[in-house]
Backbone as a ProteinNet text record, in pm:
[ID]
protein_1_A
[PRIMARY]
MHTREEKLEAFGRLIDVLDTLRVKCPWDRKQTNESLRPNTIEETFELCDALMKDDKKNICKELGDVLLHVCFYALIGSETGDFDIADVCNMEADKLIFRHPHVYGNVKADTADQVTENWEQIKLKEKDGNKRVLSGVPDALPSLIKAYRIQDKARNVGFDWEDKGDVWKKVREELGELEAELKNEDKEKSTQELGDFLFSVINAARLYHLNPDNALEHTNQKFIRRFNYIEDHSIKAGKPLTEMTLGEMDELWNEAKRQEDEQ
[TERTIARY]
1856.4	1712	1657.1	1539.4	1480.6	1411.1	1401.2	1330.3	1179.7	1103.7	957.5	907.7	965.2	924.9	954.7	1068.5	1105.2	1011.6	971.1	877.5	741.8	693.8	565.4	574.1	688.2	707.8	706.6	772.1	775.9	636.2	558.8	422.3	336.9	354.1	281.2	318	446.7	491.6	423.6	412.6	344.5	198.7	131.4	-7.6	-19.8	73.8	70.6	90.9	185.3	210.5	86.9	24.3	-94.2	-209.2	-226.1	-330.1	-309.7	-183.3	-152.1	-180.4	-138.5	-159.4	-308.1	-384.7	-529	-595.8	-540.2	-596.6	-537.5	-406.2	-337.8	-306.7	-306.6	-271.9	-399.3	-414.1	-535.3	-557.4	-447.6	-462.8	-508.6	-442.3	-478.9	-619.6	-657.4	-787.1	-902.8	-881.3	-991.4	-1002.8	-909.1	-909.4	-1023.3	-1074	-1179.4	-1136	-1212.6	-1183.4	-1178.6	-1272.1	-1281.2	-1162.3	-1120.6	-1010.4	-876.4	-862.9	-737.2	-719.1	-830.6	-824.2	-729.3	-734.1	-640.5	-494.5	-466	-329.1	-285.8	-379.8	-348.4	-309.7	-383.6	-352.6	-213.2	-183.7	-51.9	59.1	38.8	141.1	162.5	55.5	66.9	149.4	125.9	203	349	373.6	512.1	584.6	513.4	571.9	601.5	507.2	528	647.8	665.4	779.2	910.2	914.7	1036	1064.2	959.4	975.6	1029.6	978	1022.3	1170.2	1213.3	1353.5	1443.1	1382.3	1454.8	1536.2	1474.2	1536.4	1504.5	1593.6	1566.9	1530.6	1604.3	1578.2	1438.1	1400.8	1268	1157.1	1187.6	1087.1	1048.3	1149	1124	1041.7	1078.5	1007.3	863.5	842.5	707.9	619.2	679.6	602.8	549.7	631.4	587.3	470	475.6	366.2	236	247.3	128.3	74.3	166	125.2	55.1	103.3	39.2	-105.8	-129.3	-265.7	-354	-299.6	-376	-416.8	-321.5	-348.8	-447.2	-437.1	-525.2	-670.2	-691.5	-827.6	-882.2	-794.7	-837.1	-872.3	-797.5	-825.7	-961.7	-988.1	-1118.6	-1229.6	-1203.5	-1301.6	-1328.2	-1222.9	-1241.4	-1322.7	-1309	-1382.9	-1532.1	-1567	-1709	-1761.3	-1670.7	-1711.9	-1730.5	-1680.6	-1699.8	-1591.1	-1466.2	-1353.1	-1229.8	-1126.1	-999.9	-886.6	-762.4	-647.9	-636.8	-681.3	-679	-774.7	-892.3	-988.7	-930.5	-861.9	-800.7	-698.1	-610.6	-504.9	-563.1	-659.3	-716.8	-797.5	-869.3	-946.6	-854.7	-743.8	-649.1	-580.7	-542.8	-478.7	-574.5	-700.1	-801.3	-819.2	-821.7	-841.4	-723.5	-602.7	-483.5	-479.6	-516.3	-518.2	-621.6	-739.2	-847.2	-810.5	-737.4	-704.5	-575.2	-512.9	-390.9	-406.7	-504.1	-524.2	-406.6	-322.9	-203.7	-96.4	-113.1	-21.3	-86.6	-212.8	-282.2	-382.6	-393.2	-487.1	-425.6	-509.9	-465.2	-464.4	-491.4	-492.9	-350.3	-331	-197.3	-181.4	-71.7	-38.7	113.3	172.9	318.8	376.8	290.7	339.1	262.1	320.4	254.4	124.2	120.9	-0.9	-112.8	-79.2	-180.1	-234.3	-147.3	-190.2	-288.2	-256.2	-342.8	-478.2	-479.7	-605.2	-690.2	-626.7	-699.5	-755.4	-673.4	-711.5	-841.2	-847.7	-966.6	-1088.8	-1072.4	-1184.1	-1233.8	-1139.7	-1175.9	-1250.5	-1203.9	-1267	-1412.1	-1440.1	-1576.9	-1668.7	-1611.1	-1689.5	-1703.7	-1626.8	-1632.4	-1771.2	-1815.4	-1949.8	-1970.2	-1870.8	-1882.7	-1801.2	-1759.1	-1675.8	-1757.4	-1689	-1755.6	-1805.2	-1932.3	-1990.7	-1957.1	-1938.4	-1902.8	-1751.2	-1703.6	-1558.7	-1488.7	-1545.3	-1477.2	-1517.9	-1609.8	-1658	-1553.5	-1448.6	-1345.2	-1240	-1251.2	-1155	-1201.2	-1125.1	-1167.9	-1189.5	-1297.5	-1327	-1219.3	-1156.3	-1060.9	-921.1	-898.8	-767.3	-734.4	-607.9	-568.1	-603	-644.8	-700.5	-606.2	-475.9	-381.8	-376.7	-367.1	-361.3	-495.3	-604.9	-736.8	-753.8	-708	-718.4	-643.4	-524.8	-443.4	-515.9	-572.4	-640.4	-767	-840.9	-960.2	-923.8	-820.5	-777.4	-728.2	-656.1	-600.3	-709.9	-811.2	-922.5	-1001.9	-1020	-1089.8	-1010.8	-879.1	-792.6	-809.9	-826.9	-834	-958.5	-1057.2	-1175.5	-1181	-1067.4	-1055.9	-1082	-1112.9	-1139.4	-1008.4	-937.1	-805.9	-767.8	-661.2	-611.3	-551.5	-582.8	-523.1	-375.7	-345.1	-206.8	-174.5	-82	-54.2	-8.2	51.5	96.7	-16.6	-139.3	-254.9	-293.7	-244.2	-283	-232.9	-122.6	-66.4	-157.1	-232.5	-330.2	-434.5	-474.6	-572.3	-512.3	-386.8	-320	-316.3	-277.1	-270.4	-409.2	-508.1	-645.6	-692.8	-666.6	-709.6	-633.5	-505.7	-427.5	-483.8	-521.1	-579.8	-709.8	-794	-922.1	-900	-797.4	-765	-719.6	-630.5	-579.7	-692.6	-787.5	-900.6	-985.6	-1013.9	-1097.8	-1023	-890.9	-813	-817.2	-812.5	-823.3	-960.6	-1062.3	-1198.1	-1219.8	-1121.2	-1126.2	-1249.4	-1284.5	-1395.5	-1335.3	-1340	-1271.5	-1330.9	-1463.4	-1527.6	-1491.8	-1503.9	-1471.3	-1321.3	-1240.8	-1095.1	-1057.4	-1125.1	-1099.7	-1135.1	-1248.1	-1289.5	-1188.4	-1144.6	-1048.6	-910.9	-875.2	-750.3	-756.2	-870.5	-888.7	-877.2	-939.8	-932.9	-789.3	-717.1	-578	-491.6	-506.6	-428	-462	-588.5	-632.3	-567.5	-558.3	-498.3	-347.8	-281.2	-137	-111.8	-195.5	-183.6	-206.6	-302.4	-330.4	-208.3	-143.2	-22.5	86.3	102.9	204	176.3	50	13	46	13.7	36.9	185.4	269.8	413.8	479.1	393.4	439.7	523.6	479.2	542	443.6	494.4	409	402.9	290.2	283.4	296.8	249.4	261.1	407	480.5	623.8	698.5	661.8	729.2	708.7	585.1	555	624.9	630.9	697.8	847.1	908	1050	1072.3	981.6	993.2	971.5	875.6	854.2	983.3	1047.2	1169.7	1283.4	1288	1390.4	1371.1	1246.4	1217.8	1257.5	1222.6	1255.7	1406.6	1483.1	1629.7	1684.9	1639.6	1693	1648.2	1523.8	1476.9	1549.1	1571.1	1646	1788.5	1846.6	1980.1	1979.1	1876.2	1862.5	1850	1764.7	1739.7	1865.5	1939.6	2064.1	2161.5	2172.9	2264.3	2215	2083.2	2030.3	2060.1	2052.9	2081.2	2228.6	2317.3	2461.4	2497.2	2427.8	2455.5	2387.6	2303.8	2230.5	2131.2	2080.2	1986.8	1857.2	1746.5	1620.5	1578.5	1509.2	1462.9	1378.1	1300.7	1213.1	1290.8	1420.1	1501.8	1588.1	1586.1	1661.9	1581.7	1651.5	1583.4	1557	1464.7	1435.1	1559.4	1637	1759.9	1859.5	1872.5	1964.9	1919.7	1787.9	1735.8	1751.2	1728.5	1745.8	1890.4	1983.6	2125.3	2160.3	2109.7	2135.5	2063.9	1943.2	1867.8	1948.6	2001.3	2079.3	2209.6	2265	2386	2356.5	2240.8	2200.1	2175.7	2116.9	2089.2	2219.6	2318.7	2446.1	2514.2	2508.7	2569.2	2503.9	2370.2	2299.8	2339.4	2352.7	2386.3	2528.5	2615.7	2754.3	2771.2	2671.1	2679.8	2655.1
292.2	302.9	352.5	409.9	469.2	364.4	397.1	310.9	327.8	237.1	245.6	378	419.3	546	664.7	661.2	769.9	773.9	655.9	649.3	708.1	671.8	725.1	876.1	922.6	1066.4	1139.9	1082.6	1144.8	1150.3	1042.7	1040.4	1145.6	1156.1	1257.7	1398.7	1419.2	1551.3	1587.7	1489.6	1515.1	1553	1481.7	1512.4	1653.6	1691.1	1825.1	1933.8	1911.8	2010.6	2026.2	1914.7	1920.2	1990.7	1963.7	2031.1	2182.1	2225.2	2368.3	2430.3	2361.6	2413.5	2423.6	2328.5	2328.4	2453.1	2504.7	2622.8	2752.4	2752.4	2878.7	2902.8	2798.2	2816.5	2826.7	2935.1	2952.1	2837.8	2786.1	2677.6	2549.7	2512	2389.1	2398.5	2518.1	2538.4	2513.1	2540.4	2529.9	2391.9	2300	2170.3	2080.7	2002	1904.6	1770.2	1666.2	1535.7	1546.7	1622	1635.8	1711.2	1818.1	1898.2	1826.9	1741.9	1671	1552.2	1495	1369.3	1374.5	1477.4	1480.2	1482.6	1556	1561.1	1425.7	1354.7	1222.1	1126.8	1132.8	1048.2	1080.5	1210.8	1252.8	1205.2	1221.8	1179.8	1028.2	954.6	808.3	767.5	832.2	801	843	953.8	996	893.4	836.8	731.2	608.7	572.5	457.2	479.1	602.3	634.7	616.9	663.9	649.4	502.6	424.9	281.5	210.4	246.6	183.7	211.7	333.8	373.1	330.3	273.2	232.5	349.5	468.2	591	604.3	557.5	548.4	684	788.4	920.5	968.2	952.3	997.5	905.2	776.8	686.3	737.5	773	826.2	954.3	1043.3	1171	1148.9	1064.9	1044.2	966.9	877.7	810	913.1	1012.6	1119.3	1195.6	1223.7	1296.4	1216.2	1085.6	999.9	990	976.3	969.2	1097.7	1210.2	1337.5	1336.5	1284.2	1279.8	1188.8	1074.6	984.4	1058.2	1127.6	1201.5	1316.1	1378.3	1491.6	1444.2	1333.3	1279.3	1241	1184.6	1147.6	1272	1380	1505.1	1560.1	1556.6	1601.4	1514.1	1383.7	1293	1324.7	1367.7	1401.9	1530.1	1621.4	1747.5	1725.8	1623.7	1592.2	1493.3	1444.7	1351.4	1209.1	1178.4	1044.3	946.5	991.1	906.8	994.8	942	1013.9	916.7	962.5	881.1	755.8	763.5	644.8	538.5	583.3	488.8	424.3	503.9	451	344	374	279.3	153.6	171.5	56.2	-31.9	28.9	-49.8	-132.6	-72.4	-144.7	-257.1	-228.8	-330.9	-447.4	-415.8	-520.6	-606	-540	-612.6	-704.7	-655.2	-736.5	-858.7	-838.9	-951.2	-1054.1	-1005.7	-1095.9	-1173.1	-1106.7	-1170.6	-1251.2	-1257	-1336.9	-1440.2	-1529.1	-1631.7	-1728.4	-1733.5	-1819.3	-1759.4	-1632	-1566.7	-1549.7	-1504.3	-1474.7	-1582.5	-1689	-1795.9	-1932.1	-2027.3	-2166	-2215.5	-2125.9	-2165.5	-2186.9	-2287	-2318	-2259.5	-2190.8	-2136.7	-2125.7	-2212.1	-2217.4	-2141.4	-2102.6	-2031.6	-1902.9	-1813	-1685.6	-1708.4	-1807.8	-1837.4	-1883	-1964.6	-2009.6	-1892.5	-1800.4	-1680.9	-1600.5	-1582.5	-1505.7	-1572.1	-1703.4	-1776.8	-1763.3	-1777.8	-1761.5	-1620.4	-1523.8	-1382.4	-1357.2	-1406.5	-1383.8	-1452.4	-1571.4	-1642.5	-1568.2	-1516.7	-1442.5	-1315	-1244.9	-1119.1	-1140.7	-1254.5	-1284.8	-1309.2	-1352.5	-1385.9	-1268.8	-1163.3	-1049.6	-986.2	-949	-892.8	-770.4	-682	-558.4	-564.6	-683.9	-697.1	-705.1	-720.7	-732.7	-875.5	-890.4	-1023.1	-1088.5	-1009.3	-1064.7	-1068.5	-1170.7	-1192.4	-1072.8	-1016.6	-910.6	-769.7	-759.3	-625.4	-544.5	-610.8	-538.8	-475.2	-493.2	-431.8	-289.5	-187.2	-47.9	-14	56.5	97.4	189.1	268.8	370	314.8	184.2	127.7	140.6	167.1	162	25.3	23.5	-97.9	-217.4	-195.1	-306.2	-370.8	-288.2	-339.8	-403	-341.3	-395.7	-535.5	-554.4	-686.3	-790.5	-755.6	-847.7	-882.7	-781.7	-805.2	-889	-863.4	-942.7	-1089.7	-1114	-1251.9	-1318	-1241.9	-1297.2	-1331.5	-1245.9	-1273.6	-1395.4	-1409.3	-1526.5	-1653.3	-1643.5	-1758.1	-1804.6	-1709.7	-1744.1	-1822	-1826.9	-1909.1	-2027.2	-2055.4	-2175.3	-2159.1	-2035.7	-2014.3	-1975.9	-2076.8	-2052.7	-2170.2	-2152.4	-2259	-2370.7	-2494.4	-2606.6	-2621.9	-2598.9	-2603.3	-2467.3	-2396.6	-2259.8	-2254.8	-2363	-2364.5	-2353.2	-2389	-2381.6	-2238.4	-2142.6	-2003.9	-1954.1	-2011.3	-1962.3	-1992.8	-2101.1	-2131	-2020.3	-1972.9	-1863.3	-1734.6	-1707.1	-1586.1	-1588.1	-1703.3	-1714.1	-1703.3	-1759.6	-1751.4	-1606.6	-1532.4	-1392	-1306.8	-1337	-1263.9	-1288.8	-1413.6	-1446.2	-1372.6	-1364.7	-1294	-1143.9	-1089.2	-947.9	-922.6	-1006.3	-989.2	-1000.1	-1089.7	-1107.6	-981.2	-922.3	-802.1	-681.9	-677.7	-569.5	-578.2	-700.4	-719	-677.7	-698.1	-658.6	-508.5	-441.2	-295.9	-255.5	-342.2	-311.7	-257.8	-125.5	-62.5	-103.7	-110	-144.3	-286.2	-381.9	-519.9	-538.1	-462.8	-469.2	-422	-316.3	-264.6	-370.1	-437.2	-542.6	-657.2	-696.2	-806.7	-767.9	-640.2	-592.7	-605.4	-567.9	-581.5	-726.8	-817.2	-960.6	-1011.8	-965.9	-1009.4	-960.5	-831.3	-776.3	-847	-876.7	-946.4	-1084.1	-1152.2	-1286.4	-1279.9	-1175.8	-1160	-1131.2	-1045.8	-1016.5	-1143.6	-1224.4	-1350.7	-1442.9	-1446.4	-1529.3	-1479.8	-1348.8	-1291.3	-1332.4	-1324.1	-1361.5	-1507	-1594.1	-1737.2	-1769.2	-1687.5	-1709.7	-1617.5	-1561.5	-1478.8	-1360.2	-1298.1	-1176.2	-1060.8	-945.5	-829.2	-750.8	-753.6	-689.2	-537.6	-477.5	-332.3	-291.7	-362.7	-334.6	-360.3	-469.1	-503.9	-395.4	-347.4	-244.4	-114	-80.7	43.6	35.9	-80.6	-96.6	-73.5	-123.3	-102.7	43.3	109.2	252.5	330.5	300.9	372.1	341.3	216.6	178.3	254.1	266.2	340.2	486.8	544.8	685	707.1	618.2	632.7	627.9	532	514.3	626.3	670.9	779.6	909.2	930	1048.5	1045.7	927.1	911.2	960.9	921.9	966.8	1119.6	1172.7	1316.6	1394	1342.5	1409	1420.1	1313	1314.5	1408	1417.8	1509.9	1655	1682.7	1817.9	1851.3	1756.2	1777	1797.2	1726.5	1736	1856.8	1924.7	2039.3	1999.2	1875.9	1824.2	1782.9	1852.7	1819	1673.4	1615.2	1477	1460.7	1564.2	1556.1	1546.7	1584.6	1579.6	1454.4	1375.2	1250.2	1141.8	1053.4	940.4	832.7	744.2	633.3	546	531.5	453.4	513.4	645.6	713.5	696.5	708.4	692.1	548.2	452.7	311.6	281.4	342.4	320	370.8	490.2	545.4	463.7	416.1	331	204.9	140.8	18.6	47.1	166.9	206.7	222.1	283.9	299.2	162.9	73.8	-61.9	-135.5	-123	-189.5	-138	-7.2	52	1.2	-15	-69.3	-214.4	-290.5	-432.4	-451.2	-353	-362.6	-320.7	-252.6	-203.9	-316.3
2182	2177.7	2311.9	2306.9	2426.4	2513.5	2641	2734.4	2714	2774.8	2765.3	2821.5	2932.2	2995	2904.4	2836	2744.7	2624.3	2579.1	2466.4	2505	2623.5	2670.6	2690.6	2741.7	2761.4	2627.2	2527	2394.2	2332.8	2350.6	2296.5	2367.8	2499	2574.2	2530.2	2498.8	2451.5	2320.6	2229.3	2102.1	2126.1	2216.3	2248.3	2304.6	2393.8	2453.7	2348.3	2256.7	2150.4	2063.3	2028.3	1943.2	2015.4	2144.2	2222.6	2220	2234.2	2233.2	2097.1	1990.8	1855.5	1822.5	1870.6	1842.3	1899.3	2007.9	2073.2	2017.3	1993.4	1963.8	1816.1	1733.2	1590.9	1506.4	1429.5	1348.1	1248.5	1189.7	1091.5	1160	1267.7	1339.2	1397.1	1438.3	1502.7	1406	1279.4	1182.3	1117.6	1145.1	1076.6	1122.2	1026.9	1052.5	994.4	1021.6	960.8	809.2	754.9	609.5	552.1	619.8	566.4	581	683.8	706.3	612.9	566.8	490.8	371.5	285.4	171.8	215.6	323.4	374.2	429.4	491.5	544.9	432.9	324.1	208.3	155	143.9	94.1	187.1	317.9	414.1	409.1	388.9	380.5	259.4	147.5	27.4	42.3	112.1	135.8	223.5	320.6	403.1	317	231.7	143.4	51.7	5.6	-81.1	-5.7	118.5	199.8	229.1	254.5	280	156.4	40.2	-83.6	-108.6	-73.1	-93.8	23.1	126.4	247.1	302	299	347.4	496.4	580.7	723.7	785.2	747.3	804.1	769.2	642.9	601.3	648.9	668.4	726	863.9	943.2	1077.2	1069.7	979.9	964.5	921.8	820.3	767.8	865.5	943.4	1048.5	1148	1178	1267.7	1210.3	1079.7	1015.5	1019.2	993.2	997	1139.4	1237.1	1377.4	1419.6	1371.8	1402.2	1356.2	1237	1184.7	1268.2	1310.6	1397.6	1525.2	1584.7	1708.4	1684.5	1567.5	1535.6	1523.4	1453.9	1441.9	1579.7	1664.3	1799.6	1881.3	1861.4	1931.2	1889	1759	1709.3	1768.5	1777	1836.2	1982.1	2054.4	2196.2	2211.2	2114.4	2120.2	2100.2	2023.9	2002.2	2105.8	2191.7	2295.7	2247.7	2126.8	2071.3	2116.1	2117.3	2157.3	2170.6	2235.2	2241.4	2211.4	2223.6	2184.8	2271.7	2396.7	2483.1	2429.7	2384.3	2326	2200.8	2119.1	1997	2030.6	2125.2	2163.3	2227.3	2318.4	2387	2292.8	2200.8	2105.2	2017.2	1976	1890.6	1969.1	2092.3	2175.3	2200.3	2231.8	2254.5	2129.4	2014	1888.5	1860.6	1883.9	1859.2	1950.7	2076.7	2170.7	2128.2	2088.7	2047.1	1920.8	1829.7	1701.3	1706	1820.9	1835.6	1947.1	1932.3	2035.6	2045.8	1941.7	1947.3	2037.8	2075	2167.9	2305.6	2304.7	2429.9	2470	2389.8	2420.6	2396.3	2360.7	2345.6	2200.7	2106.5	1965	1916.4	1830.3	1778.3	1638.6	1616.8	1484.1	1476.1	1393.5	1385.4	1267.3	1171.4	1053.2	1033.3	954.8	925.3	849.7	760	684.3	776.7	875.9	971.6	1052.6	1087.9	1160.9	1076.9	948.7	859.4	843.6	826.3	811.7	938.2	1053.6	1179.8	1192.6	1152	1160.9	1083.3	961	878.5	938	990	1050.8	1174.4	1253	1374.1	1339.1	1237.6	1197.8	1156.6	1092.2	1050.1	1170	1281.1	1399.4	1496.4	1475.5	1567.2	1567.6	1683.3	1697.7	1610.4	1611.7	1534.4	1405.2	1367.8	1248.6	1121.1	1009.6	880.5	862.2	824.9	812.7	679.5	576.4	446.3	430.4	363.9	353.2	290.9	184.8	109.8	151.8	247.3	284.1	360.2	409.4	482.5	394.6	263	170.7	141	179.8	160.1	12.6	-14.8	-152.5	-208.3	-119.5	-165.7	-193	-170.1	-198.9	-347	-381.2	-523.2	-581	-706.3	-766.9	-760.7	-780.4	-779.4	-640.9	-537.5	-401.1	-363.5	-408.7	-378.8	-437.4	-560.2	-623.4	-541.7	-495.2	-414.6	-284.7	-218.7	-91.2	-111.3	-218.8	-248.5	-264.2	-343.1	-367.9	-239.9	-158.3	-35.2	64.6	72.6	163.8	117.5	-12.7	-65.2	-34.8	-43.4	-13.6	130	220.4	362.1	400.6	311.2	338	240.6	174.6	92.8	-54.7	-100.5	-243.4	-311.8	-362.5	-421.1	-509.5	-585.3	-671.1	-585.6	-618.5	-546.8	-583.9	-710.9	-759.7	-818.8	-757.1	-801.6	-947.5	-996.2	-1134.7	-1234.9	-1192.2	-1282	-1315.7	-1234.7	-1258.5	-1393.3	-1442.5	-1568.8	-1687.2	-1677.2	-1781.6	-1787.6	-1669.3	-1662.6	-1716.8	-1684.1	-1734	-1886.3	-1943.9	-2090.3	-2153.5	-2085.3	-2135.5	-2141.2	-2031.5	-2026.5	-2127.6	-2148.7	-2248.5	-2387.5	-2416.1	-2546.2	-2569.6	-2465.7	-2478.4	-2498.3	-2432.2	-2450.6	-2593.8	-2644.9	-2780.4	-2882.7	-2857.4	-2949.7	-2955.8	-2840.1	-2838.7	-2896.4	-2877.9	-2937.3	-3090	-3141.7	-3286.9	-3337.6	-3252.8	-3290.4	-3276.4	-3217.1	-3195.2	-3113.3	-3017.7	-2926.7	-2797.8	-2780.5	-2667.5	-2534.2	-2525.4	-2398.3	-2355.4	-2447.7	-2414.4	-2393.4	-2468.2	-2449	-2309.2	-2262.7	-2128.2	-2023.8	-2042.8	-1949.3	-1947.8	-2066.6	-2075	-2020.1	-2037.3	-1978.9	-1827	-1769.7	-1625.9	-1581.2	-1657.5	-1624.5	-1632.7	-1734.2	-1751.4	-1636.1	-1600.1	-1490	-1358.4	-1338.5	-1217	-1208.4	-1322.7	-1323.5	-1297.5	-1348.7	-1323.8	-1175.9	-1116.7	-973.7	-892.7	-936	-868.4	-873.1	-988.1	-1002.4	-907.9	-900.9	-811.3	-667.1	-627.6	-490.4	-461.5	-556.4	-537	-522.2	-583.5	-575.1	-470.2	-382.9	-270.8	-317.5	-426.6	-476.2	-457.3	-418.1	-400	-530.9	-602.5	-733.8	-727.2	-618.3	-605.8	-591	-505.8	-491.4	-621.3	-687.8	-813	-918.2	-929.9	-1029	-994.9	-864.7	-825.4	-851.7	-829.6	-862.7	-1012.3	-1094.4	-1239	-1275	-1206.8	-1229.3	-1202.4	-1089.3	-1052	-1149.7	-1195	-1292.4	-1422.9	-1467.7	-1590.6	-1574.8	-1459.9	-1434.6	-1439.9	-1374.3	-1374.9	-1516.2	-1594.7	-1729.5	-1823.3	-1807.4	-1892.5	-1856.6	-1725.2	-1682.8	-1737.8	-1750.2	-1808	-1953	-2026.7	-2165.5	-2170	-2082.3	-2081.2	-2041.6	-1943.8	-1902	-2019.6	-2098	-2212.6	-2322.4	-2335.5	-2437.3	-2398.6	-2267.8	-2219.7	-2239.6	-2205.9	-2223.3	-2369.7	-2457.3	-2601	-2664.4	-2587.4	-2640.9	-2747.1	-2737	-2835.7	-2766.6	-2791.4	-2724.9	-2752.4	-2656.9	-2673.2	-2799.4	-2830.5	-2947.4	-3078.3	-3073.7	-3195.5	-3201.3	-3094.1	-3094	-3164.1	-3232.3	-3295.6	-3190.9	-3222.4	-3132.3	-3113.9	-3220.7	-3212.6	-3115.6	-3117.9	-3026.3	-2881.5	-2861.3	-2725.9	-2678	-2766.7	-2730.7	-2692	-2763.7	-2735.3	-2595	-2560.7	-2427.4	-2319.7	-2350.8	-2257.4	-2223.8	-2327.5	-2307.6	-2232.2	-2254.6	-2183.2	-2033.8	-2002.7	-1863.1	-1799.4	-1876.7	-1827.1	-1796.5	-1887	-1864.4	-1738.3	-1717	-1597.9	-1470	-1473.7	-1357.7	-1332.1	-1438.7	-1424.5	-1368.3	-1397.9	-1351.3	-1205.7	-1151.7	-1014.1	-913.6
[MASK]
+++++++++++++++++++++++++++++++++++++++++++++++++++++++++++++++++++++++++++++++++++++++++++++++++++++++++++++++++++++++++++++++++++++++++++++++++++++++++++++++++++++++++++++++++++++++++++++++++++++++++++++++++++++++++++++++++++++++++++++++++++++++++++++++++++++++

């Protein structure tokens, strides 16, 4: 691993390269906060994909891409005289020190949960922080992650189940209400009840310290692998998927499942 001096030198090199590109490259020269935003979202998801796959090489690469965007926004901020990369780093460092009084102060916190609870309380008291408990949850978050964060923030101020096992009663209740509206063929109410049911399942996952987004993505990848197995066999057999029976596809699906279980 590199020394602290080597790390600072590497960060400075990235800043120098970006400064040069901003002046000499027509594409970099024309970028704005607005034009970069879609690319930033894409780069963030690519990093998340590499993290999910535990692809060390691509994690390193995608972290670089995300870091580039952070530096680019800071460069644009320096051009308008609003802030630069030093302001970004110092503001973040100041915030971390302020929110970790158990490290830099006299507050006691022996567990990760205690740290999180303290963190939320501190954020509410910050002069420039969000005054409402849930106002710090970004509107643009994917709905599944947003639901988890909403529930977690509510928990940090004491709004939570006293016994986590009680959440299953709520899950079953919401499922029953969804099934009732589906039988009534009321699409609008069914959609609302589906949302309530999904929210309750996410809540259950949180209470049992499971990450629902990771869990769902693992299932997505599992489905893709097994479906691709079916498709590969259809190609080898020269038989389009549309001509295969459901029974044939189920047989190949179960075969793919058995192979995974044996690994």
